[in-house]
Phi, psi and omega in degrees: 000322183295318177296322178300314180299319177300316181291327179289327177294320183280330185232183176270172183300316184295318184284319184294321184267001185292127179290144178231149181204160177217158179269141170238101188072240181248012184254132174282142177241135183179161194253048187296145183295342181288341181097208183092175186288320182294144180232133183267156182287174183295343183262018183268030180299317178292328179297316178296311183297319181294321179299321188271332186256323185262335185238054185300314181299317178296319179296318178295322176298316177296320179297322179295315178296318179297319177297320175299319179298314180298320178295319179295319179296319181298319178296319177294315180298322180294319178294316181295318180297325184281325190241359179272164181130175183298323178251015182280164180289340180260357180086187186295300181229088185290133170236170179299316180295316179293325179289320177297320180298313180291327180296334179282349183288154178268162177084013178282139176282172185296321182293314183296318177299321179295321181292318181295319177298320178297320179299311183296319181295315178294322177298314178298318181295320179291318176298318181292319178296320179294318178297319178293325177291320178294321178295317179295324178296313178299319178293323178295317180296322177297320176296322180294311182298324177292320183290322183297325182297339180266354185282148174271170180295324176300316180291322178296318179296319178300316177300313185290317183277311185280315187272345177244298186295302183293324179295320178293318178297318180297320180293317178298317180298315178299318175298321180291321180293331175282327182288322183297308179300322179296319179294321178295316182295320177296321179295318178298315179298319178297317178293320177298318178294322184287324183245030180296326182255118179296161183300315179303323176293322177297318176299318178296318179296323179294318178297316179296321178296321179297321179293320176297319179296318179298318179296321179293322180293326178296323177291335177277354181078022177283120186285328186261110179292159176288154178287121182300145179295143178280125181299142181297145178244149180265119181295158179301142181085003178235167179219156179269131177230181181293341180256003180122194183273126181225161175305151185294329182273005179270156175234148177266116180225158176277155185298329181291343178279343184241359180184181178227152181261140172222137184059022180282153179227140174093346180234122178284146177297329180290342178276351185278000000 
């Protein structure tokens, strides 16, 4: 947003928000939020907004193709992770050419041939899905650039402010509202685990362990007993409670008595 404001100060709305792109070979480059091989320049804010707000069917189609590309890549990566390596059926660093070369060899068992065939099939599926996504992305960018030329300054302002700036702020605020309760819940769980056993119980367990050690040393004939542990003392200005030693002016209360949870996760209201 800061970069956008700088450009708006230097230029007008139409020029500052105008998407820009250039060709590299036969591929469009520009930065659409949908992903794909093409990448948009830093001035494609209106292009992203137009793709998401004005060309919804095309954007959804591209999202579907991008998701299919990710699924195909995940399946291929899973096969490589399972069968690649020095002693794996796919070899050290499998490529399409190396796998096809091995597949042409005679004497392959059924399992190895099945893995090689699966690699070729998944590799081709991933390549086809990626090509389709790239083509759809390039088509979407062409439509965005053509559509931008017909927009008025008021429409460009709406896209920039409502669909980019305010949408980005809303997303950031929502993420922060979700992060804070999660962080608080994690901290409460950590404190509960750390102070689950009160100090008196720890002292009693230490005394019992000391007695067992002394009895065992006596059976071994060790003449000098260990020095018994010194029981913990409460320093002046503090008091002993069920959660441990706390200042005298502190009170032990449940969280539900001092506040309420909203959008919290991991803590039931009945536990407050």
